[in-house]
N, C-alpha and C positions, 0 to 999 in steps of 0.2 A: 371701317367702323367710325361712326360720328357721335357715339355715346360712350363715356367711360364704362368699363366693365362693372358688373354688379358688386364685386368685392371692393373696388376702388370707390364706388358710390357709397357703400356701407361705411368705409373708413372716413369719407367726407362727412357723412351724417354724424359720426362720433366726434370728429374734429371740430365741427361748427359749434357744438354745444346746443343747448336748448332743453326743453322739458324731458324728464326721465321719470319713469315709474318702475319701482322694483317691488315685486310681490312674490309670495310663496304660494304656488298653486294648491298645496295641501291645506292652506289656511292655518290660522292660529298664531302666526308670527308677525302679522301686521303687513302693511303696505306703505312704502315710502313714495311720496309725490314731491319731486323737486323741480323748481323752475329751471334750474341749471346746476351742474356739478362738474368739477374737474374730472375728466375721464381720459384714461390712457390705455392704449393697447400694447401688450407686452410680447416678447419674443415667442411665447408659447400660445399666443392667441387669447390669453386671459385679459379681462378689462378691469381696471381699478377705478374706483370712484369714492366720493366722500358722502357719508350719511351722518345725520345728527347724532351726537353722543346720546346714549341711552335709548335709542330707537329699538323697538321690539325686534327688528331684524338683526340687530347687533347683539341682542341678549337672548337669542333663541336657545332652548334646551338642546336642540339638535346642533351638534358641533359644526356641521357643514350642511345647512338646509338647502334644498333644491329651490331655486328661484327663477323667475323670468323677469328680465329687464326690457322695458320698451323705451327706445330713444326716438323722439319725434324730430323730424327735420321740417322747420317752419320757414316760410318765405320771410325775408327781412322787410319786404314791402307789405303794407297793410291791404291785403286782398280780402275778398269775401270769405274765401276758404284758403287759409295760409298753409295747409298741410301739403308738403311736397313728397315726403317719403316717411317710412317708419322702419326701424330696425329692431327686431326682437332677438335678444341673446338669452339663451337658457343654459343653466349649469348649476354648480354648487357655489355657495357663498362662504368665503373665508374672511373672518374678522382679524385684522392685524393689530398686534400690540402697538401702542403709539411709538415706541422706540424703533420697531421694525418699519413702521409706516414712514417715519421721518427719514430713515436711511434710504428707503425707496424713493421718497420725494426728492431727496438730495441728488439722486442719480437722474431723476426726470428733469430737473431744472436746466441741465446742460443742453437738452434737446428741445424741451417744450416748457419754458418757465411759466409759472402761474402762481401769482401771489396768494391765491386761495389755499394753496397747499400749506401755507403757514398756519392755517387754522386747525391743523391736526393736533389733537390734545387740548384745543381751546374751543370746544363746541362741536368739533367734527371728528369722525372716526373713518379711517380708510378701510374699505373692504375690497376684496378681490373676487371677481366673478370668474370662476374656472369654467371657461366656455366649453359646452358640449356641442352645441350647434347654434348657428345664427340664421335668421331669415330676413332678407332685405326686400322690401316691397315699395314700388313706386309705379307711375304710369307706364313704365317700360316693362313691367312684369315683376314677378317674385322669384327669388333665387335662394336656395339653401346653401349656406357656407359652413365649412368646417373651420376649426380653430386655426389650422395651418394656413388655410387660404386667407382668412381674415388677417393673420399676422403678416403675411407676405404682401398684402395689398398696400397701396399708398393713397392718402387723401389727395384730392385735386389741389394743385398749388394755389388756386384762387378761392378755396372754400371759405376762408376767413376774411379775405379781402373783399368779397363780392357785396357784402351787406351795404356799406356806405355808398358804393358805386351804383348799385341797383336803385337805391333810394334817390340818389342824385339824378339818375336817368329818368326815374318816374316823375320827380317833382319839377325838374328844370328842362327836360328835353322831350316834351310830348310830340313835337314835330318829328324828331328822329324816330320815335317809336312808330308814328304813323307811316313814315317812309319805309321802315323795316317791314311793316305789315303789308304795305302796298307791293313790296318786292316778292311776296310769297304767292305762288300760283294758286288760284282758287281759295284765297284766304277768306276766313269767315268774317262777317261784318260785326263790328263792335269796337269797344275801346281797348287798345293794346296796352298791357302792363308788363313790366319786366318781371319774370318769374325766377330766373336763375341763369348763371353763367358758369362755364367750366372751360378747361383748356381746349375743348373740341367744339364748342358752340354756345349759342345764346338761346334761352327759352323765353317765349312770350306767352302770356295768358290774355286771351281776348274775352273780355267780359261783355255779356249781353244781358238783356232783361230776363231771359229765361235760364241763364246759366253761364257756362264759360267753355272755351276751347283752348287747348294748349298747342303751341306751334314751336317746333325746334328749327333753328337756322344754323346749319353746320358751318364752321369756319373752313376756309380753303386749306389751311394747314394748322396744326396745333399751335396755340399761343404759348409763348414762353414768359412773357412779361405783361404787366398791366397795359403798357403802351401798345403792345401787339393786340391785346383784346380790343382796345378802343379803335385801333386802326382797322381791324377786321369788321367791327360793328359798323363803322362808317362805310366801309366797302360794300357790306351786305345791303346797306340802305341806298346804295347808288350814289354816295357822296364822293367828291374828289378826295384822293389821298395824296400825300406828298410824293413827288417824283422819286423813283428809285425805291419806294416802299410798298409796291403792289403785293398784297397778301398772297396771291397765287404764285 
């Protein structure tokens, strides 16, 4: 397998951050559009995030309204179409009292610190989406995930590191991108742009006048460190690698 499993890709979408929309399908309780919000997956597969104080979703007459949350995974590189994947999570919404939310946040900082959690009670309210099911969709397909599967999955180790690295690759190493594309059999013609990277491979987007084509270049073996990512990318491009460090 040269692509992380769907559950791991879903967890990476959550871990990266990005736009999220929370809405009640039944209507009447409002919709929250957030450019980003701290989100965490818990042992039962539920997902916590922060909504603005006083939002209609946090003041619903229904104690546990049914909602759908849409988490977008956008490329950190400015492409024509930045959408890489989308994760929909449906379930019931529970609004936490600030004291309970702060206690939960205190437990989270040990594993995933986020200064935005300090805003609980100061403009933001923590809610917990009790997951019924999740659907992850990207160019590799769509997959339905249960809460246990979502909880057991792990985000890719490079999902937060990739942004600056991909932008650096795009801005400063167009020659390397051209060499990577040249190494792909029957590669489409166009301008190669870095789309994404994970422990198992690199994705390129080849932009043409009429649209784009995505190409995945699998690594010879899973990368464990950023150095190994860079090493394997140069190897895929046909560049010399340090003696004793052959990726295969």
